[in-house]
C-alpha positions in Angstrom: 82.6 36.2 57.5 81.2 35.2 60.9 78.0 35.8 62.6 78.2 37.9 65.6 74.8 37.3 66.9 71.9 34.6 67.3 70.2 34.1 63.7 66.4 34.3 63.7 64.3 31.1 63.1 62.1 31.6 60.1 59.6 34.4 58.8 57.8 34.8 62.7 61.1 35.7 64.3 61.9 38.3 61.4 58.2 39.7 62.1 58.9 39.8 65.7 62.4 41.5 65.0 61.0 44.1 62.7 58.1 44.8 65.2 60.4 45.1 68.3 63.1 47.3 66.3 60.1 49.3 64.6 59.2 48.8 60.7 60.0 52.5 60.3 63.6 52.0 61.5 64.2 48.7 59.7 63.0 50.2 56.4 64.7 53.7 57.0 68.1 52.5 57.9 68.7 48.9 56.5 71.0 50.2 53.5 73.2 51.7 56.1 73.6 48.6 57.9 74.1 46.4 55.1 76.7 48.7 53.7 78.2 49.2 57.0 78.0 45.5 57.9 81.9 44.8 58.3 82.1 47.4 61.1 79.9 44.8 63.4 82.5 42.4 63.1 84.7 44.1 65.8 83.0 45.4 69.1 85.2 48.7 69.0 84.5 49.5 65.4 80.7 48.6 66.0 80.7 50.8 69.2 82.1 53.7 66.9 79.4 53.3 64.4 76.6 53.5 67.2 78.3 56.7 68.4 78.3 58.1 64.6 74.8 56.7 64.1 73.5 58.3 67.3 74.9 61.7 66.2 74.1 61.7 62.6 70.4 60.6 63.2 69.5 62.2 66.6 66.0 62.0 65.9 65.9 58.1 66.3 66.6 58.0 69.8 68.5 59.6 72.9 68.7 56.1 74.4 71.8 54.2 73.8 70.4 50.8 75.0 67.4 51.1 72.7 69.5 52.2 69.7 72.0 49.1 70.4 69.0 46.9 70.4 67.4 48.3 67.4 70.9 47.8 65.6 71.2 44.5 67.0 67.9 43.3 65.4 68.8 44.6 62.1 72.1 42.8 62.4 70.3 39.6 63.2 68.0 40.4 60.1 71.2 40.4 57.9 72.9 37.5 59.5 69.7 35.4 58.9 69.6 36.2 55.3 66.4 37.8 55.5 66.9 41.3 54.3 65.0 40.9 51.0 62.0 39.5 52.9 62.1 42.3 55.8 62.2 45.2 52.9 59.1 43.3 51.5 57.5 43.3 54.8 58.1 46.9 55.5 56.9 47.7 51.9 53.7 45.8 53.0 53.1 47.5 56.1 50.2 49.9 56.5 51.3 53.4 56.1 49.5 54.7 59.4 51.2 51.9 61.3 54.6 52.9 59.7 54.4 56.6 60.8 57.6 57.3 58.5 57.3 58.2 54.7 60.7 57.6 53.9 60.7 54.2 55.2 59.0 52.4 52.2 61.2 54.5 49.7 64.3 53.3 51.8 63.1 49.7 51.7 62.7 49.9 48.0 65.9 51.4 47.5 67.8 48.5 49.4 65.8 46.0 47.3 67.2 48.0 44.0 70.7 48.1 45.4 70.7 44.5 46.0 69.2 43.8 42.6 71.7 45.8 40.9 74.8 44.7 43.0 75.5 48.0 44.6 74.9 46.7 48.0 76.1 43.0 48.8 74.9 41.1 51.6 77.5 39.3 53.5 78.4 35.8 52.9 78.7 33.4 56.0 80.7 30.3 56.3 
């Protein structure tokens, strides 16, 4: 598979990406992004996914550009091979700063799915 975005350069860049997108967002939705990753390989299917995501999770944002930026940051985490690190970061985030009870549950669910093989990270050439 080919990367679609510029990769992150280490842990500090990953922290920045999580803070910019929101740890609650990355923790809550990474399973969906990993499991739907192939849709991000094509601009049309990526656009369709963003439309679906906006309708399915209308509480996330009503700003298309903000959603696109958040999703692109999640994609950069995936393409940088830092999903597990990102989920651990979310699990270690202060609950008061996180602001979403499901984020840590979903982050742990992502780690469990990766460990069991239910979810697979893309392999890049």
